[in-house]
Backbone bond lengths (Angstrom), bond angles and torsions (degrees), N, CA, C in turn:
res aa  C-N    CA-C-N  psi(-1)  N-CA   C-N-CA  omega(-1)  CA-C   N-CA-C  phi
1 X - - - 1.435 - - 1.530 109.38 -
2 X 1.340 116.89 131.18 1.465 119.78 -177.42 1.542 110.47 -100.69
3 X 1.285 117.37 176.58 1.479 121.69 178.97 1.552 110.51 -65.47
4 X 1.303 114.04 -21.07 1.489 117.20 -177.69 1.489 112.59 -88.45
5 X 1.330 116.04 2.63 1.465 121.45 178.94 1.476 114.77 -116.35
6 X 1.291 117.25 155.17 1.448 122.68 175.34 1.496 111.45 -128.29
7 X 1.325 117.49 155.22 1.474 122.74 178.38 1.528 107.56 -106.74
8 X 1.302 113.72 131.53 1.469 120.26 -179.51 1.517 110.42 -132.89
9 X 1.329 116.92 164.39 1.464 120.10 170.06 1.539 105.37 -121.01
10 X 1.324 112.74 146.49 1.475 120.55 179.65 1.542 104.51 -127.88
11 X 1.364 115.61 127.93 1.461 120.19 -174.09 1.565 110.59 -129.46
12 X 1.282 112.86 149.61 1.469 120.76 176.39 1.513 104.53 -154.68
13 X 1.386 116.23 145.95 1.458 118.10 -177.09 1.532 108.27 -145.44
14 X 1.342 113.72 136.16 1.480 122.99 168.16 1.511 105.74 -110.57
15 X 1.316 119.44 169.19 1.418 119.89 -179.52 1.537 114.31 -59.02
16 X 1.350 117.86 -28.50 1.431 119.98 -176.36 1.530 113.89 -115.81
17 X 1.307 119.34 -0.30 1.471 121.47 -175.11 1.541 106.40 -153.03
18 X 1.351 115.00 134.23 1.487 118.89 178.75 1.559 106.58 -135.40
19 X 1.338 112.29 159.79 1.479 118.62 174.22 1.507 109.72 -143.50
20 X 1.274 117.67 141.47 1.477 127.39 174.15 1.488 105.70 -133.78
21 X 1.280 118.62 101.80 1.445 124.78 -176.53 1.486 115.07 -109.71
22 X 1.323 114.88 135.43 1.491 117.62 177.11 1.546 107.10 -94.97
23 X 1.284 113.95 141.02 1.487 121.04 178.10 1.524 110.17 -140.47
24 X 1.312 114.20 143.80 1.474 121.74 173.16 1.475 109.32 -111.11
25 X 1.316 114.31 123.07 1.487 119.98 -175.49 1.526 109.25 -132.63
26 X 1.329 113.55 169.31 1.471 119.06 -179.72 1.490 109.62 -71.89
27 X 1.315 117.55 139.68 1.473 123.18 174.56 1.522 107.83 -57.24
28 X 1.325 118.00 138.92 1.415 121.78 -177.11 1.512 116.22 90.95
29 X 1.323 117.13 1.28 1.452 119.34 -179.45 1.549 106.62 -77.21
30 X 1.328 117.35 165.64 1.426 122.38 -179.80 1.557 109.91 -94.31
31 X 1.299 114.52 169.44 1.481 121.36 175.78 1.569 106.88 -60.39
32 X 1.294 117.61 -46.28 1.468 121.71 178.11 1.503 110.95 -55.77
33 X 1.298 120.95 -47.54 1.449 124.07 -178.89 1.517 110.79 -63.94
34 X 1.333 117.11 -41.08 1.457 122.95 179.89 1.571 109.66 -63.21
35 X 1.313 114.68 -44.49 1.493 117.20 178.69 1.507 112.37 -59.36
36 X 1.381 114.91 -47.54 1.448 120.01 179.52 1.511 112.36 -63.37
37 X 1.362 117.35 -38.28 1.457 119.68 179.96 1.542 113.08 -69.18
38 X 1.341 116.41 -24.98 1.457 120.42 -177.70 1.551 113.10 -70.41
39 X 1.335 116.69 -20.68 1.454 120.85 -175.70 1.527 115.89 80.82
40 X 1.330 116.22 2.85 1.478 118.98 -179.63 1.502 113.85 -61.19
41 X 1.324 117.77 -30.45 1.461 121.55 179.38 1.526 113.13 -63.80
42 X 1.322 116.42 -26.66 1.432 121.88 179.53 1.538 108.46 -79.88
43 X 1.312 116.96 -34.08 1.503 120.20 177.67 1.529 111.67 -70.39
44 X 1.374 112.64 -37.70 1.499 119.04 -177.13 1.509 108.92 -124.54
45 X 1.336 116.86 79.71 1.499 118.63 -177.88 1.539 114.72 -62.62
46 X 1.314 116.52 -14.39 1.503 120.63 -179.44 1.518 110.83 -74.28
47 X 1.354 119.63 -16.05 1.466 121.61 178.68 1.532 110.51 -65.47
48 X 1.324 114.79 127.48 1.437 121.79 177.10 1.553 107.54 -117.97
49 X 1.329 116.12 100.66 1.478 117.67 -174.37 1.551 110.49 -65.57
50 X 1.323 118.83 -21.01 1.453 117.70 175.98 1.519 115.38 -67.98
51 X 1.366 113.89 -21.70 1.445 118.43 -178.01 1.582 111.86 -114.16
52 X 1.272 116.29 -28.81 1.505 119.62 -176.65 1.521 111.54 -71.00
53 X 1.314 114.31 145.90 1.445 119.26 172.07 1.505 107.31 -88.60
54 X 1.344 114.88 152.95 1.494 120.38 178.08 1.510 108.74 -133.42
55 X 1.344 114.19 160.33 1.420 115.16 179.07 1.553 107.85 -152.55
56 X 1.354 112.29 160.33 1.462 120.66 174.02 1.510 107.09 -111.98
57 X 1.337 115.41 120.28 1.482 120.89 -174.81 1.534 111.76 51.30
58 X 1.330 112.39 43.38 1.455 124.43 171.79 1.558 114.12 64.89
59 X 1.342 114.42 25.45 1.437 122.64 169.69 1.512 107.49 -116.67
60 X 1.315 117.73 124.22 1.474 119.37 -174.67 1.536 110.76 -58.78
61 X 1.318 113.02 145.74 1.426 120.91 179.93 1.493 110.35 -144.78
62 X 1.268 119.43 179.11 1.480 124.74 177.78 1.497 109.78 -98.68
63 X 1.296 117.61 154.87 1.466 123.61 177.13 1.525 111.45 -62.33
64 X 1.333 114.22 -23.19 1.467 118.85 -175.35 1.606 110.92 -90.18
65 X 1.359 116.37 -6.31 1.486 117.23 178.24 1.545 109.71 -67.94
66 X 1.316 113.23 158.14 1.486 122.43 -179.02 1.507 110.37 -104.56
67 X 1.354 118.15 111.56 1.435 117.48 178.77 1.536 111.60 -74.93
68 X 1.367 113.45 160.86 1.436 119.86 178.63 1.551 110.88 -105.06
69 X 1.285 115.83 164.17 1.453 121.18 -178.69 1.534 108.95 -54.66
70 X 1.323 118.37 130.83 1.488 122.98 178.54 1.552 114.53 88.65
71 X 1.298 116.42 -3.37 1.501 117.32 -178.13 1.559 109.49 -71.66
72 X 1.319 111.98 154.06 1.452 120.68 172.45 1.503 109.40 -112.70
73 X 1.339 116.44 122.68 1.458 123.37 -179.07 1.545 106.48 -100.17
74 X 1.259 117.06 125.16 1.493 123.23 176.74 1.498 109.36 -111.55
75 X 1.352 114.38 137.61 1.453 123.32 172.18 1.526 105.14 -103.50
76 X 1.330 116.84 124.78 1.411 122.24 -174.33 1.534 109.80 -97.01
77 X 1.350 113.39 142.37 1.482 119.41 173.65 1.529 106.71 -82.95
78 X 1.369 114.66 154.38 1.510 116.44 175.83 1.571 108.41 -67.50
79 X 1.317 112.55 149.23 1.483 118.36 177.56 1.509 110.28 -68.86
80 X 1.317 114.17 141.55 1.454 119.81 178.18 1.554 109.35 -77.08
81 X 1.352 115.35 -39.98 1.442 123.88 -178.50 1.493 109.73 -133.89
82 X 1.303 116.98 148.94 1.466 123.00 173.30 1.489 108.37 -69.63
83 X 1.362 120.04 121.15 1.450 122.16 -176.81 1.596 113.15 -55.67
84 X 1.370 115.70 -36.20 1.468 116.93 177.94 1.521 113.62 -66.18
85 X 1.338 114.05 -41.68 1.473 117.35 174.83 1.516 112.97 -61.43
86 X 1.281 115.96 -44.33 1.486 120.85 -179.75 1.524 108.31 -59.69
87 X 1.322 119.89 -46.01 1.451 124.51 -178.43 1.537 110.17 -64.39
88 X 1.334 116.83 -38.26 1.449 122.18 179.16 1.553 108.53 -66.73
89 X 1.283 119.26 -44.52 1.457 121.15 177.05 1.528 114.34 -61.12
90 X 1.356 115.93 -40.58 1.466 120.60 177.15 1.542 109.58 -62.31
91 X 1.332 115.68 -44.21 1.464 119.52 -178.64 1.540 110.61 -63.65
92 X 1.302 116.17 -43.76 1.501 118.61 179.39 1.522 108.58 -64.34
93 X 1.322 120.98 -40.69 1.430 122.06 179.74 1.568 111.75 -63.48
94 X 1.342 113.85 -42.50 1.464 119.05 174.48 1.534 112.82 -59.20
95 X 1.331 115.41 -41.58 1.475 120.94 179.63 1.522 109.92 -64.97
96 X 1.333 117.53 -44.58 1.412 122.78 -178.76 1.535 113.50 -64.53
97 X 1.377 115.89 -31.38 1.427 122.53 178.72 1.483 112.85 -89.66
98 X 1.370 116.88 2.71 1.463 119.74 176.39 1.590 114.05 78.26
99 X 1.321 115.04 13.23 1.481 119.84 -179.54 1.522 112.84 -88.77
100 X 1.316 115.87 -11.61 1.456 119.02 -175.68 1.552 108.66 -106.21
101 X 1.303 115.60 135.60 1.500 120.06 179.85 1.529 105.23 -139.95
102 X 1.328 118.87 122.23 1.434 122.08 -179.88 1.545 113.40 -60.90
103 X 1.310 117.09 -32.78 1.461 121.93 -177.84 1.525 109.81 -73.25
104 X 1.289 116.88 -53.01 1.468 121.97 -174.05 1.563 112.02 -95.09
105 X 1.294 118.69 -9.24 1.478 119.11 -177.58 1.475 113.62 72.35
106 X 1.363 117.85 21.63 1.428 124.44 -179.42 1.478 115.81 95.39
107 X 1.388 114.97 -7.71 1.453 117.72 176.95 1.470 112.31 -78.92
108 X 1.292 118.63 147.65 1.456 122.05 179.29 1.508 108.98 -77.65
109 X 1.324 115.25 130.70 1.447 120.53 177.59 1.491 109.72 -77.59
110 X 1.362 118.44 123.58 1.464 124.44 -173.83 1.554 110.51 -59.18
111 X 1.310 117.23 -39.43 1.518 118.20 179.44 1.515 109.97 -67.18
112 X 1.335 117.46 -44.13 1.439 122.42 -179.10 1.508 111.44 -63.17
113 X 1.339 117.88 -40.51 1.481 121.05 -179.37 1.475 112.64 -72.40
114 X 1.356 116.71 -28.26 1.451 120.02 178.83 1.523 113.01 -73.72
115 X 1.339 117.93 -23.30 1.433 123.83 179.10 1.488 114.65 -79.33
116 X 1.292 115.69 -21.39 1.477 120.52 -171.84 1.511 109.84 -81.08
C-alpha cells in the first residue's frame, strides 16, 4: 500500500448471508468507486446502488462522498416495515390486550396488584 492509497471495508448483510470485504483504493476515490472496487456487487447482484442507501460508519452518506483511510462503508437493505407503523401496531396490540396504561406506562401498580 502506498501513500496514495487507503484501506477501506465494504459491508452488506442479508438475514442469511453477510459480507465484510477489505479493499485498497486510490486516495480521493468516491464511495461508489470503493463499493465497485470491492467486488461486493458480484457477490450480491441484487444490490442496486441507484436505490440503496449507503453510509460510512453507519451514518448515511452520498455515493459521491470521499471515504478516509480505515472507513467502513455499509450498503443498507430497504426496510421491510416502517418503524413508526410497527411501533404504532405494537402499542395498539398492547392497548387491546390491556397491557398499556397511560398512567403507569404499562407497569403494574404495586398497590393495585396487592389488592387483587
